[in-house]
C-alpha positions as CSV (number, residue, x, y, z in Angstrom):
1,M,15.1,85.8,-35.8
2,S,14.0,82.4,-35.3
3,R,9.8,81.9,-35.1
4,T,9.2,79.1,-32.3
5,Y,5.7,77.8,-34.0
6,A,2.7,75.8,-31.7
7,D,1.9,72.3,-32.3
8,P,-2.1,73.0,-34.1
9,R,-1.8,68.3,-33.0
10,P,-3.1,67.6,-30.5
11,P,-1.3,66.0,-27.6
12,R,-2.2,61.3,-28.8
13,S,-4.1,59.1,-26.7
14,G,-5.4,56.2,-27.4
15,L,-4.3,53.2,-29.0
16,T,-2.4,53.6,-32.4
17,L,-2.9,50.8,-34.3
18,V,0.0,47.8,-33.8
19,E,-0.5,48.8,-30.3
20,L,-3.6,47.3,-30.8
21,T,-3.0,43.8,-32.7
22,L,-0.4,42.8,-30.7
23,A,-2.4,42.6,-27.2
24,L,-5.2,40.8,-29.6
25,A,-2.0,38.5,-30.2
26,L,-0.9,38.2,-26.8
27,A,-4.6,37.7,-24.6
28,A,-5.0,34.6,-28.1
29,M,-1.9,33.2,-27.2
30,L,-2.8,33.1,-23.1
31,A,-6.3,32.1,-23.8
32,A,-5.0,28.9,-25.9
33,A,-2.3,28.6,-24.4
34,T,-5.2,28.1,-20.6
35,A,-7.6,26.3,-22.9
36,G,-4.2,23.7,-23.4
37,V,-3.5,23.0,-20.6
38,T,-8.0,23.4,-18.9
39,R,-7.6,19.5,-21.9
40,G,-5.2,18.3,-20.6
41,F,-6.5,18.2,-17.1
42,V,-10.0,17.3,-18.1
43,A,-8.5,14.6,-20.0
44,R,-7.0,13.3,-16.6
45,R,-10.1,13.5,-15.0
46,D,-11.2,12.1,-17.2
47,A,-9.5,9.3,-17.8
48,L,-10.2,7.8,-14.6
49,P,-12.7,6.2,-12.7
50,P,-15.8,8.4,-10.9
51,A,-14.5,7.9,-7.8
52,G,-18.6,6.9,-6.4
53,A,-18.8,5.6,-3.4
54,G,-15.4,3.2,-3.3
55,G,-13.3,6.6,-3.9
56,P,-9.6,5.5,-4.7
57,D,-10.0,1.7,-3.8
58,R,-12.4,1.3,-7.3
59,R,-10.0,4.0,-9.2
60,L,-7.7,1.1,-7.9
61,D,-10.2,-1.8,-9.5
62,A,-10.3,-0.5,-12.7
63,L,-6.9,0.1,-12.5
64,L,-5.3,-3.4,-11.8
65,R,-9.1,-5.3,-13.9
66,A,-7.6,-3.2,-17.1
67,D,-4.4,-4.9,-16.4
68,L,-5.6,-8.5,-16.5
69,A,-7.0,-7.9,-19.2
70,A,-4.8,-6.4,-21.4
71,A,-2.9,-9.2,-20.4
72,R,-1.5,-12.2,-23.0
73,R,1.6,-14.0,-21.2
74,L,2.2,-14.1,-17.5
75,H,4.7,-14.5,-15.0
76,A,4.1,-14.5,-11.3
77,R,6.1,-15.6,-8.1
78,P,5.2,-14.7,-4.9
79,G,5.3,-11.2,-4.3
80,R,5.0,-10.4,-7.8
81,V,3.4,-10.0,-11.3
82,T,4.3,-9.5,-14.2
83,L,2.0,-8.8,-17.2
84,L,2.9,-8.1,-20.4
85,G,0.4,-7.8,-23.0
86,Y,-1.4,-4.3,-24.1
87,G,-1.9,-2.7,-20.5
88,G,0.4,0.6,-21.7
89,R,-1.3,4.4,-21.0
90,D,-1.2,7.3,-22.4
91,A,1.9,9.6,-20.1
92,R,0.2,12.9,-20.6
93,T,-3.6,10.8,-19.6
94,G,-3.8,8.4,-18.4
95,R,-5.8,6.4,-20.7
96,P,-4.9,2.9,-22.5
97,N,-3.1,4.1,-25.5
98,G,-2.8,0.1,-26.5
99,R,0.8,0.0,-26.6
100,P,3.0,-3.3,-26.2
101,A,4.0,-2.8,-22.5
102,E,5.6,-5.1,-19.1
103,V,3.0,-4.3,-16.6
104,T,4.0,-5.2,-12.8
105,L,2.4,-4.9,-9.2
106,S,4.7,-6.2,-6.7
107,V,5.2,-5.2,-2.8
108,V,7.2,-3.1,-1.3
109,G,9.1,-2.2,1.9
110,G,6.2,-0.7,4.1
111,G,3.4,-2.5,2.2
112,W,2.9,-0.8,-0.8
113,L,1.4,-2.2,-3.3
114,V,3.4,-0.7,-7.0
115,R,2.9,-0.9,-10.3
116,S,6.0,-0.6,-12.9
117,V,5.3,0.0,-16.5
118,R,8.5,-0.4,-19.5
119,P,7.0,0.0,-22.9
120,L,7.6,-3.3,-25.1
121,D,7.7,-1.1,-28.9
122,G,10.3,0.2,-28.6
123,A,9.3,4.3,-27.5
124,D,10.4,6.6,-25.7
125,P,10.9,4.7,-21.9
126,R,9.9,7.3,-20.1
127,A,6.6,7.5,-22.0
128,G,4.0,6.2,-19.6
129,A,7.0,5.0,-18.0
130,G,7.7,4.6,-14.4
131,A,6.4,3.1,-10.9
132,T,3.3,4.3,-8.8
133,L,2.8,3.8,-5.5
134,L,-0.7,2.0,-5.3
135,R,-2.1,1.4,-2.4
136,P,-0.6,0.3,1.3
137,G,-1.3,-1.8,3.7
138,V,-0.6,-4.7,1.4
139,A,1.7,-6.9,2.6
140,A,1.5,-9.9,-0.9
141,L,-0.8,-10.3,-3.6
142,R,-1.7,-13.9,-4.4
143,C,-3.1,-14.5,-8.4
144,E,-5.5,-17.4,-9.6
145,R,-7.3,-18.8,-12.2
146,L,-10.7,-18.5,-12.0
147,D,-11.9,-21.7,-13.5
148,D,-9.5,-23.8,-10.3
149,G,-8.3,-21.9,-7.7
150,T,-5.0,-22.4,-8.3
151,D,-2.8,-19.6,-7.6
152,L,0.0,-18.8,-9.7
153,T,1.8,-16.7,-6.9
154,A,2.8,-20.3,-6.0
155,A,6.6,-20.4,-5.1
156,E,7.2,-22.6,-8.5
157,G,5.3,-19.5,-10.5
158,V,4.7,-19.4,-13.5
159,T,7.1,-18.8,-16.4
160,A,6.2,-15.4,-18.8
161,T,5.6,-17.6,-21.7
162,A,2.6,-19.3,-20.1
163,P,-0.4,-17.0,-21.7
164,V,-3.2,-15.9,-19.2
165,P,-5.6,-17.8,-18.2
166,D,-9.8,-17.0,-19.2
167,G,-9.8,-15.6,-16.0
168,L,-8.0,-14.3,-13.6
169,R,-8.4,-13.0,-9.6
170,L,-5.4,-10.0,-7.9
171,I,-5.9,-11.3,-4.3
172,L,-4.4,-8.0,-2.1
173,L,-2.8,-9.4,1.2
174,D,-2.3,-7.7,5.1
175,A,0.2,-8.7,6.8
176,A,-2.3,-11.3,8.6
177,G,-3.3,-12.8,5.2
178,R,-6.4,-11.1,5.7
179,P,-7.2,-10.3,1.6
180,V,-7.4,-6.2,1.4
181,R,-8.6,-6.4,-2.2
182,E,-9.7,-8.7,-4.3
183,V,-10.0,-7.5,-8.2
184,V,-11.4,-9.8,-11.3
185,A,-10.6,-10.4,-15.2
186,G,-12.3,-12.2,-18.0
187,A,-14.7,-15.1,-17.6
188,G,-17.0,-15.1,-14.8
189,R,-16.4,-11.4,-13.5
């Protein structure tokens, strides 16, 4: 004959210490991931100049001014200006990082100003590199010296061995040859 005994313990409810620890660890990992993503968004936003009244053109001006100021050597020809210097930008945040880079500003089909970057310090070519469409409605660009107004994008061009003048003016022109934007960097700004 067998006897059956009732279990004196009540049915289990609640969480064990192991379950609670796992839940807290998972919550901490999610919070850390969310903080990292938020930090990235904030860094990208802070890397851009304030939008203010000028909006996108003001941001474009700040970017081009920084490129001109970071340049040490220049190669210019009609429709293209290549700046060799320290115009590198962090691929994640977009902030200047002072690394050697070749920044090329050119006008492509459809009237877009394009900014292309190529690292010069042996870094991963994908880090901070690539092309960005900056502004529509640009048919040509002109780069001038501030001191005497010499057009450096004239047909003969300036070689890459030429140092950057103390002051530069970058002028974006529409299809009729009228200035759309003008950015000045260096002496006399």
